[in-house]
Phi, psi and omega in degrees: 000129176257137176257116179255125182239113181264173183273328182227157178301316182299321182289315178307314181292328176296311179297318180304314177306318183291321184266003174081030179260099188241354180274139182267136169238189182270097183088012178193167172234159188209170181141155177052037174086008182235146160246127183242124175226190189207163169258174168240072188065226186278097174286329182243136181229168173290135178296153181278172186305325185301336180295345185257006177150148177301330182295349180258358177299312177272143177281118183213135187292333181297337186270357185267148003278157173262119186232095183292138173289328173220123185286133177254153178245161177216152178276130176304132185295324183293339185233024182297326177296323178287328177294323179296321176305311188291319180301315178301314184297317183295331184272353178298139183296327181274359171269112184257340176208159179248154171239123176273111184239025176289169183306136183288099181166183188296309182298316174303318179297320183291319183304308183296309187298325178296318178293315180301317183279320180296328176284350180069027178285142177230009183284154186292151176215152180246163185251121172266124184234107177223154183247357181221150176262013171298150186299318183298318180294320178295315178299315178302311182303315181296330181275351181231033178293154174242160175310137181301325184285354169300338187252023181300321181289330173293320174300318186294322177294316178300314177299318181295320178300316181296311183293326180294314177301322178297312185298312180288311186292316178294312185289310182296319178299315180292324178302304182289330176294313182290320181297319187249007172053042179207133180302112180233107181270138181227141180205155190289344174255317183299319187287319171293332176290320174294325181296327176301309183299313182292322179295321178292321177296315178300314181298325177287318179303322191251015178292136180250108186283148174261138177267141174211170187233131183249120175266132177238119181255116178285119179253023179096069181094345171210161194229154172238158191226156176214152180242138178232144178273335183257130185291324182292324182293319182293317181292317182300314180295322177299319181296318178293329185281331183300134180065021175267189182239134174259128181251129179286112185270323185210139175231120179248125180237129178220129174278125183248150175232124178249117178288153180295147177295152178285179182293174184273138156259182186295316183296314180293328176292319178298320181295311179295323179294323173294314184295316186274317185244355180079011181287145173288158179302323180290319178300320183289319179298319181298312179300316182290324176296317175303313180298321175299313185287336172275009177066019182270335175223171181269180187313131185274330188275059185248151173247017177250148178246021182230172173238171179265160185301329183284355177266354190301312182300310186295329181287323177299316181295324177298328179303311178303315181294325180291333182292335179283344178254318180242070184298134180238112179305128176090358187283130182244112185296337176296337182272357175285133180243082182301329176310331184296333182250013176263120173202097182301325186289342182258014176245114178260257182293320187214152175272184185300163179284127178228155170285166180244172179291349177289343183294141176209162180299326179291317183289323182296323183287326184275354177290151172306153185306311181298320179292321179297317177302310183298313181296329176295313177305314183296315176303308178298322179297326179293314181300316181297314188298334183263001189269169182295153178295163178270127179239136181209162175259117179268136182240135172232123181248135172240119182244151180250121177233123180055034176080006182245149180271128167245154183226160173207144175239151182214175180210131176240126182283137176257319178213127180295329179056224184293345180293340173303317176289317178299318179295321178296317179302306188295328175293311182297326186254006180051055182248149166200120178272166180297323180303314182293324176300318179299318182302324183292343186267007174300143181295134176271102183272133177281176176291118181223175181219153177303138179090350183290151181243131179232129177294138177278121183278320179199161178226132178243142174246121180243125177277130181226165177227146176297150187261141174294159177293143183286144173302151178293134163258173179294332171301305187285331176292316177303319176298315178297323178291322179296326190250018186299334185255009184292335184254014180289145184286321181290118184296326180293321177294322178294320179295320181295326187260359191290338179248004184227315185061219180277119186076187179232168176305324183288331188252351187295324180294321178294324180294315175304313178297323181297315180290335177281316178297331178286348178093008183275337185214145176237152171275129174231099194057240178270347184279150174256114190239123177294146172273172178297327180293317178299318181293317181297315182298321182286332179291337188254339181296139178303145191302320185302328181282348182265345190258142179293343174311325179300314175298319175303314179298315182295310183293335175293313181296315183293328176295319179297318176300316180292334174276357177079020181271336174222156183274149179300316180301323175299321174294312184293332176294322175295323180292321178299318177299313178302317180299313174302324177293323184291319180299314181294317180289322175303315178297313181297331184264010181308135184236104179306326181294321177294320174308316179293324177297320177296322181291323178293329184290349181293334175285113189270338180163192179261144183290129182289347183264320188232350175089356181277173185291147170253126181232166186281125175250193183286317185243351183204169171261112185229165180288137179295349178289351178299336186273347186279108183298324185283317183226065184294145176232131181254021183289141180199152172241120181298145176290342179225121185233121178051047176076003184244130179284133181260124188276159174305319177302316180291321177299315182299319182293318181300321180293317185287319190248357180069004182206133181279167166290169178300125177249134182260145165098022171294155175237123179280180183295333182280351184093356181277141183270154180208164182245143187201160166268150169258145177225154176265124172285168179295335179270007180088357180278162183253135183234169179259140172232125186265143180286147177291141184289135178260000000 
């Protein structure tokens, strides 16, 4: 009997169906020589500091740094019953071997190995490595499994990542929390990500615009332009140009070719979903996970935008299938070049996100709106990525008016190419991005020749100012996280971060949610805005923890561990030294003024019932009037509503605006998660307001 362990119940049951295990047990299914069971993500975690001694139960600066001589693990309380099921199954006499079927990647490897070791299992196991939940992909994976220990170095890298994050995160969080008497969470990816947001906010807040003047000369249906920095010079030139003649000095014509965008990896899909629909990174990942489990898309947590050569034929067949579901007028399959998205060297653990042959018009229509939108993006992207390039003629004109050069640029389409697909998608989904709107504003230049003369019909002077940098949205933040290491001076660090940046495609959504839930950032429409607490934290944290170089150094070392070039212990020894340095530097840089600011920040706003201060308590954010015997006030906002922790920043916004930003991840009585706004009723109670489906 073989025991197959998947990462989630839905994945386990999909595999069970393929291998013929259809009988139900308690926490597993079985049949046809297999037992199939599952984890719920991380069943086993690293134990907390209290496991290493009573002195660590209380948070005290004197006990730092906390450096375990031997890392212990514990079973998550929420999933302890499922761990017992797995342990019992592993110990059964009729189970002779195991199949590791957790997600194919570093974290999936860690999830299985921690359970395997915690259960004390020593039975042999093989590794199932698949990127799609289609029946054919599962069967192919089962026929080509490798011995589990072939992935020992992958496990070592995963284990080192987990332990290093524990050492730095636990110690830095306790350091700053005890120093400043406020819960301050710090991490090697979370903190530099927050630093990006704070830095952009700072640059915008203190931006000093430059004024300039744009002259537009109307030549009879089309215009040429010039910029002047001085107003009087601009007005004087405009006066000289009126009723003048524009002589075409130079005409540049260049045929341009724009290649189709490559396929989606998780990050580029999250970016487009945020830009087009306003979905958070987490919302997109959740939708994609559901589509994967429904066998409608391939594996979601991928960082590749290509497929392998052995997928070319099946992808070609998939294109024809997609045309029956997402018809595109004028699409010619003979123009499809699947080779454009084939690159074995750029596919590591998983290929790009693709729709599967399971997709149909009927299934598409019954999906929830968000899932349907995500699946549509993926389907249209595949059609677009293999299509012909977009060809156009770019024109630049230089005209001389009153002895000064004016210019204009234009574009004439020669062949739509892949933009045919993009237009069809945007029409079907009613989409239009700001970039496309800007493209439409290009000057329409008539057929002209050098030396031609045009009477100036009119001249306008428009005062303009340089624009401050835009606040981050999840779209632009994901891009910044992905490219965080591109400008590093050290070539090895650049190489280590070239395909990952800050975090990984699988973790970035969680990182963004963490800094929001911690109260360091709030969502204001699409923008990510740091709170006072987030700004204070970034100002006091030691410099090393704010820089993406730390992640680059770790990723370089983890890659060497995975390749077998360095030992895990050597890496962790360096992390221990680094942790000690953080503690020393943090203590030395203690700022009493910042500590006072954190205490003042505990006042979240004014009570809507009596006008007194609302402060943070143990279980709620409540009015200070509850202590007033003469005029008591019982107003409060619970810290947890429908299974979702409400952050101080969210409570503060609710007090100020009477309505929160959209909050993700409430849990209903049925156990199903939902997103909603919170609002304050006139009586001070809190209600839900649901977003309209897009």
